C-alpha positions, 0 to 999 in steps of 0.5 A: 269376680269370678267364672266358673267353666262347666268343662268335665262332660266327655263330648261324645257328639265330636268324639273324632277330637273327644276319644284322645282329650277331653272338650274344653281342650279341643283346640281352634287356633293352635288352643284350647277352647276353655283359652278362648273362653277365659278370653273373652272374660278376662278381656271385661276384667274377669279373671278368675276361674275355676274349672270343673274338672270330670272326663281326662281332667287331668289333661285340663290340668297338666295344660295349663301347670305347663302353659309357662313352660312352653311359651317362656325362654328357659335353661334347662340345667340337665344335670341337677334338673333345674329350671330357670326361667327366663323372660315369664310369659302367661295370662294373669289368671288365676286358675283353681282346678276342681275334681267334681267326677267324671260321670256328674252332672252339671248342678252336682258339679256348681255345688261340688265348687261352690267353697271356691266362691265369695258367699258375699260376691255374684259370679259367672258360669258358663259352658266349656264348649261356647264361644261368643263376642259378649258384653261380659260388663254388659252382662253384669251390669243388666244383671245388678240392674235386674236384682235377681238371682240368676240372668241368663244370655239368650240368643236366636240361633239362625237355622240348619238350612238355607231358606227359599225366598217365594212368592207364589211359586215363583223364586226370589231369592235364596236365604242363607240360613236365617234366624230360625222360629224368632224363638230362644235358647239357652247360650250360658254366660250367666250371673248368679247369685250366690242365692241361687246355689241354694235351689241346688238339690242335693240328688245329682241333677243337672243345671238346667233342670230343678236349679234353673225352673226353680229361679224361673217358677220363682221369677228369680231368672232374667234373661240378658238378650244377645242379638251378636256372634254365639257358636258352641263346638259341639260338633266336628262341622261346628268346631271346623266354622270355628276354625275356618273363622279363625285362620281368617282373622274374621273370629267375632269372639276374639274381643282381646287385643 
């Protein structure tokens, strides 16, 4: 099975980092956030990826091309430029990096990588900036049991602010960022049948617009409820939180050894 990762956006709300690099290359614990996302999938047996490139996509290409050299022991012959790799280190992944346009919207990016998919096999799709302790195997099993064209992972994020527990005029305590209003939101981590690709129109559009609306309207979109950890990296504050969790060796999304 393959997983598509949307990695072409400009990440303007994280401009402190993304003026110099694409958002998926913003690091947490010294590794790009896209690496963390791939590790989540790989921990559940998904080792083939298709990355939709856009803004500063060449940096993502360069990172993957050079990763083995950065991690391995090498000898460089300065006379002829030869490189000998002695101890090869790298992830057992196959990564296809596709230029899908700098300003292209997400649905069009997916359409432009369709030729790299198996037309008879379901595939995963997610965003290049969100991590979770999601059980990918359970998600896939749920999708297959539903028998629909698509499944989306949904979560209930915490409220932005803490709340005060009141009894009349008496304060009984404080609750740190309780669950919000009870609504479920799109957390990415989709599973799709190849049939779902036919719902992407020829015009440039967002994946969450016509394609997802069509799937939902026709009863072809199931919701996989994830009650565990989920965190997008939309702002510098989000990045700082992820960095703190990683540094404290308490990152919930690190489900690999």
